[in-house]
N, C-alpha and C positions, 0 to 999 in steps of 0.2 A: 488572262492578261488584265492588267489594271486599267480601269477607265481613265482617260485623259484627265490630268489635273489632280488625280488621287495619288498620294505618296504613301509608302509603307517602309517599315524597317526591314533591313535585309536579314534573311535567315543565315545563320553561320554554323560552322562546326564548333566542337568543343575548344579548338585552338584559336577560334575567332575568325577563321577564314570563311569568306562568303560561299554559299551553296549555289551552284548554278542550276541544278535540277533536283527537286526533292520528289518527283513523281515517277521517274523511271531509272532503273538500275543501268549501269554501263555494261554493254554486252559486246561480244565478239561478232559484229555483223548483225543484221536484223533477225537471224534465226540461231545465233550462236549462244553459248552459255555466258552466264554472268561472270564478269572479271573480278578476280580477287583484289586487283588494284583500285576498285571503287571504294576508297577509304571512307567516304561519307556513309555508304551503305553498311560497311563492316562496323564502323563506330556506332551507328544508329542501332543496329541489331545487338551489338555487344552491351550497349548501355541498357537497352530494353531487357536483355537476359538477366541483368544484374540489378534492376531497380527495386527489388524486394530485399530488404535487410532481414536478418533473422528475426522471427517473431519473439516477443517477450514470452518466457515460460509461463509467467502469471501476469495478470493486468494487460493482456494483449489488446483488448478492445477498449479504446478510450477516447475522450474528447477534451481538448485543452481551451482554456480561456485566460486572457490577461486581466489584470486589475491592480489593486493596491491594498496594502494593509495600513490602517490608521491606528496608531497606538494611543490609548486613552488614559493610561496610568503610567507615571514615571516610575520605572522599576530599577533605576540605575544603582540603588543601594543594594539590590539583590543579584544583579547580573551584569556582566560587561556586554552582553549581546546587543548589537547595534539597534535592532528594531524597537527596543524597550527602553531607550535612554531618556526620552522626554515624552510628555503628553503632547498629542497633536502631530508627532512625527509620522511621516508617510514613507512606505517602502514598496516599490514595485514588486509584483508577484506574477508568476505563471502557475496556474492550477490545472492539473490533469485529473479528471474523473475517469473511472474505469470500472469494468467488471473484472473479477479476479481469475476465475478458473477457465472460462471459455475462450475460444480463439479470436483471432483478429476481426474476422468478419461474422462472428456469431450474432444471433438476435440479442438485442439489448434487454429484452424482457425476461430472459432466463433467470431462474432463481440463483442468486450468487451475492456474496458480499460486494460492496462497491469501494473502490479505491478513492481516496480523497488526499491527493498529494499536492503540497504547496511549496513552491520554490520562491524564497525571498531573495531579491537581488540587493544585498546590503553592502555597505562600504567596507565591511570586513570580509567580503566574499559571499558566496551563495550558501544559504541554509535551506535544506530540504526537510520539511516536516511531512514525512510520508506516512499516512494513516488510512483509515477506512471509515465507512459510515457506521460500522459496529464499534463499540467501545472496548470489545473483548475479542480474543482470538480462540481458535480451536485447540491449540497445544501451547505448552509452556516452555518447551525446550527445542531449539532449533535443529537438534539432531534428528527430530522426527519430521521436519519440514518437507523434505523430498518424499518421504513415505506418504504423508497426508496429500500432497499435491498429486502424486501418482494415483492414489486411490480415487481422487475426484476426476482425474483426467480419463479419456477414453481408454478402453482395454488395449494393450498392445497386440492382442490377437484378433479382435473383432473391430477395433476403432470405434466402439460404442461406449458412451458413458453408461455405467451400470450401477444401480442401487446396490446390488449384491456386494460389489467391491467396496463401495463407500461405507456401508454399514458393517461390513466385515472388519474393515480397519478401525472404525470408531467404536466397535464393541470391545476393543482393547484399550480405549482412551476415554475414561470416565470424565476427564476435565473438559471434554468437548461439550458437555451437556448445555452449558449456558449459550454458547455460540450456535450450536445446532438448533436450540430453541429460537434464537433470533432469526436464524436462516429460514426455518420453516414457518415462521410467522409472516405476516404481510410485509414486514420490514425487509424480507429477502427479495421482494420485487418492488423496489421504489418506482414511482410514476415518473419521476424527473430527478436528474442530478441536482437541480437547483432547489428541490423541495425535500431535502434530507439533511440531517445533521452530519458532522464529521468528528473524528477523534484521532489524536496522535497515538492512541492505544497504549504505547509504552510509557513508562516513567523515564524522565530525563533529569539532568541536574542543572540547576541554575547556579553559576559560579560568579562570585564577586571579584573585585580587583585585588583582594587579599587572599584569594584561594579558598575562601569559605564556600560551602555548598549546601543546597537543600534539594530534595526531591520534588519534582513538579510533573503534572499532567496537563495536557492541552485538549480542550473540547471546543469544536465549532458548533454553535447553535444557530440554526437557520432563522432568518427574518421572514422567509416565505413559509407559508403553511406546509406542515409535513404531509406528504401525499404518497400513498402506497397503492399498488394494484392488488386486488385479490387474485388468486390463481386463475380464476376464470377471465377476469378482466385483462390479465397479462397475455393470455392465450388469444383472446379476441383482438387486442391491439397488435400483437405479432402478425396476425393475418392481414392487417392493413398497412403496417410500417414496421419492419424489423429493426429500425434504428430510431425509435421514438425519442430517446434521450439526446442523441446528436441533433435530430430535427428540432427538438425543443430549444436547445441552446442556440443553434444557428437562426432560429426564427425569432426568439425573444430578445437575444442580445445582438445577434448579427444583423437581422433585418429591421426589427422594430426599435432597436436602440435602448432596450430596457437595461436595467442593472439588477444584480442580485447581491445580497449581502448576508453575512453571518457574523455573529458576535463571538469573540474568542474569550473563553473562560479558563481560569488558571486555578488548579489545586496544588497546595504545597504541603510537604511533610519535612520535618527536621530529621536528620539521620537517626537520632536516638528514638524516634517514634516508630521505626520500621517494625519493631517487634511487639507493637501495642494492639494488634488486631488479630482476629480469629483466622485471618488469611495472610498470605504474603503479599504486600503491596507491590512487589516486583513481579508478580505472577500475571501474565497477560490474559489469563482466563478470568480475571477479576476486575471489576470496576472499583473505584474508590467512592463508596456511597457518599453523597453530599451531606447526609445526616451525620456522618463521621468526619469527613474532610470537606469543609465548605469550599465552594467555588466562587471566585470573584471575576467579574467582567473586566477585562483589561484592554480590549481592542476591538476592531471591526475590520472585516474583510469585504471588499467590494469588487465585483467582477463586472467588467464593462466593455470588453473588446474580444472578438474572436480572432484567431491567427489569420494571417494573410495566406498561408500555404500549410495545409494539413501535414504533408510529409516533412517538410523542412523544420517545422515547429513541433506540433503534437506528436508525431511518430518518432522523431529524433530526440524528443525530450528525454533526458536521462536523470532519473531520481534516485537517490540513495541516502539512507539514514546516516551514512558516514560523512555526508556533506554537512559538517557542523562548523560553527564559528566560535571565536572566543566568547565565553560566558554560557555556552550550552555544551554539555557533555553527556555521554550515555550513562545510563544507570547499569547496575549489574544484572538487569533483566536478561534471562538466558536466551529468550527469542531475539531481543534486540541485539545481543552480542553476536549472534549468528548472522542476522540481517546486515550488520555493519560490513561484513565481508561479502555476503552473497549478492546483495543488490548492486554494489559497485562492480563486482566481478561480471555480473550479467551485462552491465553496460559496456564493459571492456570487450566482452565477447561480441556483442551486437554491433557496436559502433567504433571500437578500437580504443587505444590508449589516449587518443586525443579527442574523445567524445566531449569533453568539457570545454573545448574551443569552438564547438559548433555554436552559432550565434544564440540559440534558444537556451543553451547550457552555460554559456560564458558569462562571467561576472560583468555586470553593467556599471557597477559603481566601485570596482576595485580592479587592480591590475594583476594579472598572473605574472609572477616574477620568480622563476625557479630555473633549474638547470636541465630540465627535460626538453630536449630538442628533436627527438627522433620519433619513430613510430609511424604507423599507417595513417594516411590523410593529414599529415602535418602540413598546414597551409600558411603559417606565419613565417615571416622572414626574420632570421636571428643572425647577427654577425658577431656574436659574443664568443670569443675564443675560449674563455674560461667557462667550463661546464662541470665544475666541481667545487666542493666547499669543504673546509675553509681554504681561503686563498689570500695572498698578499697583493695580488694584482687586481682583485675585484672586491670591493667592500659590499658584500651582500651577506648579511648575517641574521640569525635568529634574534627574536626579542624576548628576553626572559619574562616580560610582563604577561606573556600569553602561554606560559607553561601550563600543563594540565594540573588539575587539583590533586591533592594527595588523599589517600584513604587508608586508614590502618587495617591490616590484615592479620588473621589469626587462623591456625589450623594447617592442614596439609592438603595437597591436591587430592581430589576425591571425585567419585561419581555416585551421587546419591540423589533421590528425588526430593522435592520440596516436602518439608514435614508438615506444612499447614496446607493441605490440599483443598479441603472444603469445596468438593467438586459440584455440589448440587444446589446449595442454598440460594445463590444469586439467580439461578435460572428459575427457581420457584417464585422468587420476588418479581422477576420480569413477567412471568405468566400471570400472576395475580394482578399486575398493573395494567394488563391489556383489558380492552372492553370485552363483553361477552361474545360479540361477534368476532373479535380478534382471537380469543381463545379458541372459539369453534373452528375458525379458519386454520389456526396452528395445528390443532389436533387432526383435522381433516388432511392437511398437507403432509404432515409427518407420518401419520398412521397410514395414509394411502401409499406413500413411497415405501414404508417399511413392509407393507403387506406383500410387495413383490419379491421380497427376500425368501428363498426357499427354505433356509435353515431356521428351524424353530428357536434354536439356541440364541442365534443373533437377534431375532425379533424379541425374545424374552429379555435379553440383556439391555437393548436399547430402551425398551419399555420400562425396565427397572430404573434406568437413569432418570427418566422423566417422573416415575412414581416417587423417587427419592426427592425430586425437586418439588413436586406437588402431587398429592394422591389423586385428585380429580384428573389432572393433566395425564398422569401415567396410566390411569384406568381407561381413559378415553383413547389414548394411542394404542394400548394393548388390544382393546376391543376391535378397532379397525384393522390392526396388524394380525389379528387372530393369534395372540399370544396368551396362553393359559394364565389366568390371574393368580392362581395358586403358585405357579412357578415364578411369576413376576414378583410377587411379595416376598418369596423366599430369596430370590436373587438380589432383590433390593436390599434385604437385610444382610446378606452375605457381603454385598458391596460396601455397606457402611462399616461392617466389622473389619473387612480388608483395609479400608481407608484408615481407620483408627490404628490398626496394627502397623501399616506402613509408616504412619505418622510417628508412632512411638519409636519404631526402630530407626528411622531417619534422624529423629531428634537426638536419640541416644548416640548414634554414630557421629553426628555433628558435634555434640558436646564433648565426646571422648577425644576427637581429633583436636578440638580447641584447647582442651585441657593439656594435651601433650606439648603444646607450644607455650604454655604459661610458666 
């Protein structure tokens, strides 16, 4: 009972009706069974039974933060995209950091890439720049994405994550060398979400108001010092706090009121430059080296507020690369093309077709104005009789100013690999840029994990990848993995010859198909 003079809000059911007793179920007499007519009990248990929505297949464990993006360079001559229209313009954002492979309640210290997804609430609608802390990815074609994730996920038989499964898959995927190298370095165990860089990973297109376009890449460079755990530090921290990244954000930003910031850098290529490199710039396993494609600072991201409710905002946040705005379009990157469907479809499965009307996902500076009125969890009120287009009864029409850009095409439909694979070079450059301690940790982490694989052939092939990247790197991994060096050297040579042969064949096929159309 409440003390005299103390008032309280009344507890209600979902329909708003006040609850008379939230401590005792309604029963048939003092000894009788509970009655089905106790609607409050039934409603309470039913809501509890359903309070978990399906977990994301990837990026399940995450933490969200609000803030803003401040544009520093007027890019209105290059793109129609709202955030870049004037210097000094600010756009509200919601950022979700995450781990990629592991589950919703997994330890945040586990070795994994980290998601870095930014939702811009623009006056043209919401734009999602969905990226990672790594600037490259394991594969270059989305048709292999389910296989890659399945290899990383626990075995369907034992429910254990197993290095044998992981390296078995990647022994067939030499383009994974660069990202595997980053993963098994200390960058695979960041100490804080706030102390790591981010990348859009893919190439996109900036489109101006005349339909002209250029290819662009986005990189977030942290203004906080980069901090990573060694493998030993990660295991030690995990024993004290299995969610140190969430704790860090809610302590630094949520309790202490600190801010964190990143500078946004832009790289640009004209369409005619795409074939000027030893690699394909639309290959997600490659970076655009700044020595070849300079990066310019164009803006600043500032994070300053944690969500009021984790489930309503962070857990229900729905990011998808297909959430684009006028002035930004996808490139022909094969991974991005698959993600355009997959990510949005995941959110439809998790949250329903009205996912983008949930407050955290809804446009804040634009109005949703279309004919979609139905579907699960539709909460808005619409009295519009016309739900089709075109119509003479309702003037709701498209705007030709925002048509997609045009790209000339040649050739026929085909299924061939990239002919500029260059699977190993950038991994070697990354290795040589590490400190001696960083190189030692990388070799120890990767060699130690690989040593648990029983098949010598797999240990040899993975070691050969790294040997082709850098001989010292490969030799170090092979030694720990107990892979015979004579076999590693021969396999490395064979891999280079196979890469050259595939490149020659793919180039020949592509040129032949193009010639047929000329």
